[in-house]
C-alpha positions as CSV (number, residue, x, y, z in Angstrom):
1,M,0.0,0.0,0.0
2,S,1.4,3.4,-0.9
3,T,1.8,6.1,1.6
4,E,0.2,9.5,1.4
5,S,3.5,11.2,0.5
6,E,4.1,8.7,-2.4
7,R,0.6,9.3,-3.7
8,I,1.2,13.1,-3.6
9,R,4.6,12.7,-5.3
10,E,2.9,10.6,-8.0
11,Q,0.2,13.2,-8.5
12,R,2.8,16.0,-8.9
13,R,4.8,13.9,-11.3
14,R,1.7,13.2,-13.5
15,A,0.8,17.0,-13.4
16,E,4.3,17.8,-14.5
17,L,4.0,15.4,-17.4
18,T,1.1,17.3,-18.8
19,K,2.9,20.6,-18.9
20,V,4.0,21.7,-22.4
21,N,7.1,23.4,-21.2
22,S,8.1,20.6,-19.0
23,E,11.5,18.9,-19.0
24,F,9.6,15.6,-19.3
25,N,8.0,16.6,-22.6
26,N,10.8,18.8,-24.0
27,P,14.4,17.4,-23.8
28,C,15.6,20.7,-25.3
29,L,14.0,23.0,-22.7
30,K,17.4,24.4,-21.7
31,E,18.3,25.2,-25.3
32,Q,14.8,26.7,-25.8
33,K,15.2,29.0,-22.8
34,I,18.7,30.1,-24.1
35,V,17.1,31.0,-27.5
36,Y,14.3,33.0,-25.8
37,A,16.8,34.8,-23.6
38,C,19.0,35.7,-26.6
39,L,16.1,36.9,-28.6
40,N,14.8,39.0,-25.7
41,D,18.3,40.5,-25.1
42,N,18.7,41.3,-28.8
43,A,15.2,42.8,-29.6
44,Y,14.3,39.6,-31.5
45,D,17.1,40.0,-34.0
46,Y,17.5,36.4,-35.3
47,D,20.9,37.2,-36.9
48,K,22.4,37.8,-33.4
49,C,21.1,34.5,-32.2
50,K,21.9,32.2,-35.1
51,F,24.2,29.9,-33.0
52,Q,21.6,29.4,-30.3
53,V,18.8,28.8,-32.7
54,E,20.9,26.3,-34.6
55,N,21.9,24.5,-31.4
56,Y,18.2,24.2,-30.5
57,K,17.3,22.8,-33.9
58,V,20.1,20.2,-33.6
59,C,18.8,19.2,-30.2
60,K,15.2,18.9,-31.4
61,T,16.4,16.9,-34.5
62,F,18.5,14.6,-32.3
63,W,15.7,13.8,-29.8
64,G,13.2,13.4,-32.6
65,T,15.5,10.8,-34.2
66,V,15.9,9.0,-30.8
67,Q,12.1,8.9,-30.4
68,K,11.7,7.6,-34.0
69,D,14.3,4.9,-33.4
70,R,12.8,3.9,-30.0
71,R,9.3,3.8,-31.5
72,A,10.5,1.5,-34.3
73,K,12.2,-0.8,-31.8
74,G,9.1,-0.9,-29.5
75,I,10.9,0.8,-26.6
76,K,8.6,2.8,-24.3
77,P,8.5,5.5,-23.4
78,T,9.8,6.8,-26.7
79,L,11.1,9.9,-25.0
80,P,13.2,8.8,-22.0
81,D,12.8,10.3,-18.6
82,P,15.0,13.3,-17.9
83,E,17.2,11.3,-15.5
84,D,17.8,8.6,-18.1
85,R,18.5,10.9,-21.1
86,E,22.3,11.3,-20.7
87,S,22.8,7.5,-20.7
88,V,20.4,7.1,-23.6
89,K,22.2,9.8,-25.5
90,K,25.6,8.2,-25.0
91,E,24.3,4.8,-26.0
92,F,22.5,6.2,-29.1
93,L,25.5,8.1,-30.3
94,A,27.7,5.0,-29.8
95,H,25.5,2.8,-32.0
96,T,24.0,5.2,-34.5
97,P,25.7,7.4,-37.1
98,L,24.7,11.1,-36.9
99,F,22.3,12.5,-39.4
């Protein structure tokens, strides 16, 4: 039987999973925030934020490829939990040629 605190933690975890800008749903949240900060600091001049935007695009492409590969292999969840992503990333890069 689960304790009250375990139940509350599970409720919070499930609530976090439904958030759009959650690390659970967006493995590139850090890169996204960096892009937004750059754009805010530079009056939305994309030319001044090309590096940050490109880094974000690479991140999204990478994790999209990971999801596609895991889906094809029947691995669930297709997007690994945040605490597992570093190990999944290392394993994926060791066995899969980049784009």
